[in-house]
TORLOVEX-387128 format. One record per residue (C-alpha): residue in one letter; z, y, x. Coordinates in steps of 0.2 Angstrom, whole numbers, plus 5000, padded with zeros to 4 digits. Example, Ala and Ser with C-alpha at 12.3 -4.5 7.8 and 13.67 -1.06 7.14 Angstrom:
BEGIN
A503949785062
S503649955068
//
This chain:
BEGIN
M500050004999
F499650175007
K500050355000
I499350535004
V500450645015
A499850825018
I500550935033
I500351115032
C500851225046
L501051425045
I500251505061
G501051685066
Y499851825072
N500151775091
G499451595089
H501251505087
L501751395073
L503151475063
E503451315051
C502651155047
T503051065031
K502750885028
M502350835009
T502050684999
E501550694980
I502750694968
D502150564957
K502250434971
R500550374968
T500150224980
F498450164984
H498149964987
T496849995000
K496750125014
E494850175008
A495450204991
C496750314999
I495650415010
D494550454996
D495850544986
A496650615001
Q494850705004
I495050784986
K496850834991
F496250915006
K494951024996
Q496251074983
L497551114996
S496351215006
E495751324992
T497451364986
L497951405002
S496451515005
Q496951624991
D498251735002
P497151795016
T498751865025
Q499251685030
R498451585044
Y498951405043
T498451225047
L497951075035
K498150895039
V497950785025
Y497950585029
C498550425022
E500050325029
P500850155024
E501950165014
L503650085020
K504749975009
N506549955008
S507149795016
I508749805005
//
């Protein structure tokens, strides 16, 4: 099982990273295959890019990817 993860980092005017945030989806969707996850991750990247570009005063980096979902061993 795989889940979508996004990392957004704000960049200061001097080019230094100010803050990074790692996010996963609220609905905790998981995908049975990495390929299915990657397909949705590309859509999520586009959505987040459009949302973030609405504030032209902020500079950021955006990474959206899939990672294996870890199961609790308890």
